[in-house]
BAPA-883523 format. One record per residue: residue in one letter; residue number from 0; x, y, z of N, C-alpha, C in turn. Coordinates in steps of 0.1 Angstrom, whole numbers, plus 5000, padded with zeros to 4 digits. Layout:
N
NODE residu num  n.u  n.v  n.w ca.u ca.v ca.w  c.u  c.v  c.w
NODE      A NUM    X    Y    Z    X    Y    Z    X    Y    Z
...
END
This chain:
156
NODE residu num  n.u  n.v  n.w ca.u ca.v ca.w  c.u  c.v  c.w
NODE      M   0 4449 4831 4656 4463 4836 4656 4471 4830 4667
NODE      K   1 4483 4827 4664 4492 4821 4674 4499 4831 4682
NODE      C   2 4501 4829 4695 4508 4839 4703 4523 4833 4704
NODE      V   3 4532 4841 4699 4546 4837 4699 4553 4845 4710
NODE      K   4 4560 4837 4718 4568 4843 4729 4583 4844 4726
NODE      G   5 4589 4855 4731 4604 4856 4728 4607 4871 4725
NODE      F   6 4620 4873 4722 4625 4886 4719 4627 4887 4704
NODE      T   7 4625 4899 4699 4628 4902 4685 4643 4905 4684
NODE      L   8 4648 4905 4672 4662 4908 4670 4665 4923 4674
NODE      I   9 4656 4932 4671 4658 4946 4675 4659 4947 4690
NODE      E  10 4650 4940 4698 4651 4941 4712 4664 4936 4718
NODE      L  11 4669 4925 4712 4682 4919 4716 4693 4929 4713
NODE      M  12 4693 4935 4701 4704 4945 4698 4704 4957 4707
NODE      I  13 4692 4962 4711 4691 4973 4720 4697 4969 4734
NODE      A  14 4693 4957 4738 4698 4952 4751 4714 4951 4751
NODE      L  15 4719 4947 4740 4734 4946 4738 4740 4959 4739
NODE      V  16 4734 4969 4732 4740 4983 4732 4739 4989 4746
NODE      V  17 4728 4987 4753 4727 4992 4767 4738 4985 4776
NODE      A  18 4739 4972 4775 4749 4965 4783 4763 4970 4780
NODE      G  19 4766 4973 4767 4779 4978 4763 4782 4992 4769
NODE      V  20 4772 5001 4769 4773 5014 4775 4776 5013 4790
NODE      I  21 4768 5005 4796 4770 5003 4811 4784 4998 4814
NODE      L  22 4789 4988 4807 4802 4983 4809 4813 4994 4806
NODE      G  23 4811 5001 4796 4820 5012 4792 4821 5022 4803
NODE      L  24 4811 5025 4811 4811 5034 4822 4816 5028 4835
NODE      A  25 4814 5015 4837 4817 5009 4849 4832 5004 4850
NODE      V  26 4838 5000 4839 4852 4995 4839 4862 5005 4844
NODE      P  27 4862 5018 4839 4872 5027 4844 4871 5030 4859
NODE      S  28 4859 5031 4864 4857 5034 4878 4861 5022 4887
NODE      M  29 4859 5010 4881 4863 4998 4888 4879 4997 4889
NODE      R  30 4886 5001 4879 4900 5001 4879 4905 5011 4890
NODE      T  31 4899 5023 4890 4903 5033 4900 4900 5028 4914
NODE      M  32 4889 5021 4916 4886 5015 4929 4896 5005 4933
NODE      M  33 4900 4996 4924 4910 4986 4927 4924 4992 4930
NODE      A  34 4927 5003 4923 4940 5009 4925 4940 5016 4939
NODE      N  35 4929 5022 4943 4928 5029 4956 4929 5018 4967
NODE      S  36 4923 5007 4965 4923 4996 4975 4937 4991 4977
NODE      S  37 4945 4989 4966 4958 4984 4966 4967 4994 4973
NODE      L  38 4965 5007 4970 4973 5018 4976 4970 5018 4991
NODE      R  39 4958 5018 4996 4955 5018 5010 4960 5006 5017
NODE      A  40 4960 4994 5011 4965 4982 5017 4980 4982 5019
NODE      T  41 4987 4987 5009 5002 4988 5010 5005 4999 5021
NODE      T  42 4998 5010 5021 5001 5020 5031 4998 5015 5045
NODE      A  43 4988 5007 5047 4984 5001 5060 4995 4991 5064
NODE      D  44 4999 4983 5054 5010 4973 5057 5023 4979 5062
NODE      L  45 5027 4990 5055 5039 4997 5059 5038 5003 5073
NODE      A  46 5026 5010 5075 5024 5016 5088 5023 5006 5099
NODE      S  47 5017 4994 5096 5016 4983 5105 5030 4978 5109
NODE      A  48 5038 4976 5099 5052 4971 5101 5060 4980 5109
NODE      L  49 5059 4993 5106 5067 5003 5114 5062 5004 5128
NODE      G  50 5049 5003 5130 5043 5004 5144 5046 4991 5152
NODE      A  51 5046 4980 5145 5049 4967 5152 5064 4967 5156
NODE      A  52 5073 4971 5147 5087 4972 5151 5089 4981 5163
NODE      R  53 5083 4992 5163 5085 5001 5174 5080 4995 5187
NODE      M  54 5068 4989 5186 5062 4983 5199 5071 4972 5204
NODE      Q  55 5076 4964 5195 5085 4953 5199 5098 4958 5205
NODE      A  56 5103 4969 5199 5115 4975 5205 5113 4980 5219
NODE      L  57 5101 4986 5221 5098 4991 5234 5096 4979 5244
NODE      S  58 5088 4969 5240 5085 4958 5249 5097 4949 5252
NODE      M  59 5106 4947 5242 5118 4939 5244 5130 4947 5250
NODE      R  60 5129 4960 5250 5140 4969 5254 5152 4965 5246
NODE      A  61 5150 4964 5233 5162 4961 5224 5159 4967 5210
NODE      D  62 5170 4969 5202 5168 4975 5189 5161 4965 5180
NODE      V  63 5152 4971 5172 5145 4963 5161 5146 4971 5148
NODE      T  64 5150 4964 5138 5152 4971 5125 5142 4967 5115
NODE      V  65 5137 4977 5107 5129 4975 5095 5138 4978 5083
NODE      S  66 5140 4967 5075 5150 4968 5064 5143 4967 5051
NODE      P  67 5147 4975 5041 5141 4973 5027 5146 4960 5021
NODE      A  68 5138 4955 5012 5142 4943 5005 5153 4946 4995
NODE      A  69 5159 4936 4989 5169 4939 4979 5163 4947 4968
NODE      G  70 5170 4958 4965 5164 4967 4954 5157 4979 4960
NODE      G  71 5155 4979 4973 5148 4991 4979 5134 4988 4984
NODE      W  72 5128 4998 4990 5116 4997 4997 5104 4993 4987
NODE      G  73 5106 4997 4975 5095 4993 4965 5094 4979 4963
NODE      N  74 5104 4971 4967 5103 4956 4965 5099 4949 4978
NODE      G  75 5097 4957 4989 5092 4951 5001 5101 4955 5013
NODE      W  76 5098 4950 5025 5105 4953 5037 5103 4942 5047
NODE      T  77 5113 4941 5056 5113 4931 5066 5115 4936 5080
NODE      I  78 5108 4931 5090 5111 4935 5104 5121 4925 5109
NODE      D  79 5133 4930 5112 5144 4921 5117 5145 4922 5132
NODE      Y  80 5141 4911 5139 5141 4911 5153 5155 4906 5158
NODE      P  81 5159 4910 5170 5172 4906 5175 5172 4891 5177
NODE      A  82 5184 4885 5178 5185 4870 5179 5179 4866 5193
NODE      S  83 5179 4874 5203 5174 4871 5216 5159 4870 5216
NODE      S  84 5152 4875 5206 5138 4875 5206 5132 4862 5201
NODE      S  85 5120 4859 5206 5113 4847 5202 5105 4850 5189
NODE      E  86 5104 4862 5185 5097 4866 5173 5105 4862 5161
NODE      Q  87 5098 4858 5150 5105 4855 5138 5104 4868 5129
NODE      D  88 5114 4870 5121 5114 4881 5111 5102 4880 5103
NODE      K  89 5096 4891 5099 5084 4892 5091 5086 4900 5079
NODE      S  90 5083 4895 5067 5085 4902 5055 5072 4907 5049
NODE      Y  91 5072 4918 5042 5060 4924 5036 5064 4927 5021
NODE      T  92 5054 4927 5012 5056 4931 4999 5045 4940 4995
NODE      P  93 5048 4951 4987 5037 4960 4983 5028 4953 4973
NODE      E  94 5015 4958 4973 5005 4953 4963 5010 4956 4949
NODE      D  95 5006 4948 4940 5009 4950 4926 5004 4964 4921
NODE      G  96 5012 4971 4914 5008 4985 4909 5010 4996 4919
NODE      V  97 5018 4993 4930 5020 5003 4940 5035 5005 4942
NODE      T  98 5040 5017 4943 5054 5020 4945 5056 5026 4959
NODE      V  99 5066 5022 4966 5070 5027 4979 5084 5033 4977
NODE      D 100 5086 5046 4981 5099 5052 4979 5102 5059 4992
NODE      R 101 5115 5060 4994 5121 5067 5006 5134 5074 5000
NODE      E 102 5137 5086 5005 5149 5093 5000 5161 5084 5000
NODE      D 103 5164 5078 5012 5175 5069 5013 5170 5055 5011
NODE      D 104 5168 5051 4999 5161 5039 4995 5167 5026 5000
NODE      S 105 5180 5026 5003 5187 5013 5007 5188 5012 5022
NODE      A 106 5186 5023 5029 5188 5023 5044 5176 5018 5052
NODE      G 107 5179 5010 5062 5168 5005 5071 5166 5015 5082
NODE      L 108 5156 5012 5090 5152 5021 5101 5154 5012 5114
NODE      T 109 5161 5017 5124 5163 5010 5136 5156 5017 5147
NODE      F 110 5147 5010 5153 5140 5015 5165 5147 5011 5178
NODE      S 111 5150 5021 5186 5158 5019 5198 5149 5013 5209
NODE      A 112 5154 5010 5220 5147 5004 5231 5137 5015 5237
NODE      Q 113 5139 5028 5234 5131 5039 5238 5120 5042 5228
NODE      G 114 5120 5035 5216 5109 5037 5206 5113 5047 5195
NODE      G 115 5124 5054 5197 5128 5064 5187 5136 5057 5176
NODE      I 116 5138 5065 5165 5146 5059 5154 5160 5066 5153
NODE      A 117 5170 5059 5150 5183 5064 5149 5184 5072 5136
NODE      G 118 5191 5083 5136 5194 5091 5124 5183 5101 5120
NODE      G 119 5174 5105 5129 5164 5115 5127 5152 5109 5121
NODE      S 120 5144 5117 5114 5131 5113 5109 5132 5106 5096
NODE      A 121 5121 5100 5091 5120 5093 5078 5107 5096 5072
NODE      E 122 5107 5096 5059 5095 5099 5051 5093 5089 5040
NODE      F 123 5082 5083 5039 5079 5073 5028 5068 5079 5019
NODE      S 124 5069 5076 5006 5059 5080 4996 5054 5067 4991
NODE      V 125 5040 5066 4991 5033 5054 4986 5024 5059 4975
NODE      C 126 5027 5055 4963 5020 5059 4951 5015 5048 4942
NODE      S 127 5006 5051 4933 5002 5041 4923 5012 5041 4912
NODE      A 128 5016 5030 4907 5026 5028 4897 5022 5033 4884
NODE      D 129 5009 5032 4881 5004 5036 4867 5000 5051 4868
NODE      A 130 4997 5057 4857 4993 5071 4856 4978 5072 4858
NODE      S 131 4973 5068 4869 4959 5068 4872 4956 5081 4880
NODE      P 132 4943 5084 4881 4940 5096 4889 4940 5093 4905
NODE      V 133 4946 5082 4909 4946 5078 4923 4957 5087 4930
NODE      K 134 4953 5092 4941 4962 5100 4949 4970 5091 4958
NODE      G 135 4982 5096 4962 4991 5088 4970 4991 5092 4985
NODE      Y 136 4999 5086 4992 5000 5089 5007 5015 5091 5010
NODE      T 137 5017 5099 5021 5030 5101 5027 5029 5096 5041
NODE      L 138 5039 5088 5045 5040 5083 5059 5053 5090 5065
NODE      E 139 5051 5098 5075 5062 5105 5081 5064 5099 5095
NODE      L 140 5077 5096 5098 5081 5090 5110 5090 5099 5117
NODE      S 141 5086 5104 5129 5094 5114 5136 5106 5106 5143
NODE      F 142 5116 5114 5147 5127 5107 5154 5123 5100 5167
NODE      L 143 5111 5104 5172 5106 5098 5185 5098 5085 5181
NODE      G 144 5096 5083 5168 5089 5071 5164 5074 5073 5162
NODE      K 145 5069 5085 5162 5055 5088 5160 5053 5088 5145
NODE      L 146 5043 5080 5141 5039 5079 5126 5027 5087 5123
NODE      T 147 5028 5095 5112 5017 5103 5107 5015 5100 5092
NODE      Q 148 5002 5098 5089 4999 5095 5075 4992 5107 5069
NODE      K 149 4996 5111 5057 4990 5123 5051 4987 5120 5036
NODE      D 150 4977 5126 5031 4974 5125 5017 4985 5132 5009
NODE      K 151 4991 5126 4999 5002 5131 4992 4997 5140 4981
NODE      G 152 4985 5138 4976 4981 5145 4964 4985 5137 4952
NODE      D 153 4988 5144 4941 4992 5138 4929 5006 5132 4931
NODE      C 154 5008 5120 4926 5021 5114 4926 5029 5117 4914
NODE      P 155 5042 5117 4915 5050 5120 4903 5049 5109 4893
END
């Protein structure tokens, strides 16, 4: 009798079904993980830009402005350094699938030479653009320039 090596058709079909089930379970959690990563990256970018602008204002003893891109904060933001600075303006854009909102969406924030912001406090909402189970973040900036990050919970 000959010894034949290989897989039967039934074994291959079972392997295909098992692979399909595993993929069906893994893909949704992978999407959630990617959405969480984009959300955290955008929140960190915004917090970094606000912190950098404040530190530059303090070190240069001059006003530094963080301005929204055309169309509002959801399209990005730019640190606008004074003309006397050797620093070049730096622009940021949110990750794909992430929205950034502020009540006064068109107004920029100006950090004074003392590190505070003109016009009182500011609050940013960073959320996932799609209707995923991903939670958002809130960045609160006090009039003194202190930045606090909080979990927003469910985004609208």
